[in-house]
Phi, psi and omega in degrees: 000133177293160181284334183196161185225151174266123184239136173248133172250120182258110182118131182241028177272207183300313181289319178302317178296321179291328175298315177300315181298320182289322175301321180288311185297321184272002176057045176296138183289091183259138165256332178206139175238114179257136174252125181237149179204187182294328182224152178284140180190176172260131181226146175254118181237125184043046174081001181244138181271130180236144167273108183280126178266167178281132178284096179218163187310312184293343180292347182263006177298128178081003181275134176272316181227129178245117181254118179265121184296325175080152174231113183299138175084357180232161173285117187276173179297336182297332178299319181276332193242347184301313183288331174295320177294318177301317183297338180259012173098004182267142167272130182261132172242112190252124178273353179281181186263000191292327186251358191300322183258009174291123182297343179271355185243122177295139175247113200233134164238112190303331177287345189249307187222055181298336181297338180295338180295336182296338184259012184290151179240035178109345179229135173235135180262138173267128185291172174297148185303314182290332177291319185303307183294330178294311185288332174301324180274331181282327186303313179295328176294316180299318182295319186271325190233349184077152181243134175251322185200143178229129174238126185221136172243131182256155175229094197256137183288156183291336180295343174295342177262013178083193183298327178298321178294319178296318179294329177296324179282318187276325188238003178078018177304134192259353187257006184276329184228160183293338176220162179304138183268332183296124180067025188224172172223127188242108183275049181209106178237104185094184179281170181243133177262185184296339179281345183095351178276145175277168179297323178297318180292322178294323175301314182298318180297305190284321180291321179299317179298318181293314183295319182277357184056043178232075188297338180259008184296124175288119179233125183238095183259150166231119185255128186231134174266134181232162183280062175239139183292304186220138177113111176270139175243151180219137171258120190239133175241126184233132169257129184254161179283331180254153170288145189223164174238159179301314179302323178296317181292318179299320179295320179298316180291325179299326185257002183289131180294140177078009185247141170250119186213121182273330181086350178289131185299324183269001182277134177217127178280153176229168178303329180298319178287325185283332183300127180089000180242132183278002180271167172260125181266140178234142175201183178052047182279130177226142184225134172219120180050252183249034178229145177232134172237138179202171181239134177225148184222142176208153174288114185291340178272341180261267181301330179285355181203278191294313182299315181299319180295318179291324175300323177297315177299319178298324179299325179288318185273350178072030181227053179293144176288139182291153179292136176213179178294343179277350179150193182271000000 
């Protein structure tokens, strides 16, 4: 293993700042950290001042790993620059949605399908935030009991929509969501197609199938935006192929990688507890015959974005931070 790597983070928004924080917190072996964006400027990220460079092809010279922060719902910078970074020797880890369903690009959650990294061709996709926490909890169920059907309702924080979403909650900005978010719940994240599903719901369906290698898995999501700053919550209903008991399910969750689970029947995690923690929290577990119902919560900027991307980079360099009470 080399002593250090040159890493570029493309984007200085909410996710870009969290990527910088995670590289520092997880003690990733860095020799240089470059911050790139549309324009050159001075930016303060997690208390440190950076000279932000312009995201252009030559900016990737000498870079080992290029992490694109991504902008949900838009064509990200990775579309224009990923192959330019590859040509200069960098592996790209993209948090945007442009490459996720490309059959040539691995879509990876390290606790679930790290083996997919072996087939990368220079680009690895980071899944959607709501998908990541869902598959972290579904994967151990799939391994032990098999999956027949998944029904999930999300309760998603405004930070998932970037700084504009946060400003809508804090300052009443009116153009971030289709209806006012303060004191409200909006069951529309992204556009709606002829099937009635939103783009966020389609991401959850299609990305979950790809990550779990279950292309025919029935997944029925409803995605809702709520007036919470950080932390997505999900109510999940699962039908399994095998009959199961509550003790069996509790044991699976207790030992699942990347999961925080107390097992107490009355214990329930909320976005407040999950914010700032890179793990996925599980609670309210109920079992009847071949069905499991549970509640899960995760920080959408950490495990839902930055932490997962840095874990992918760690998988390449062979230096993952050990699991501790502070996180994964």
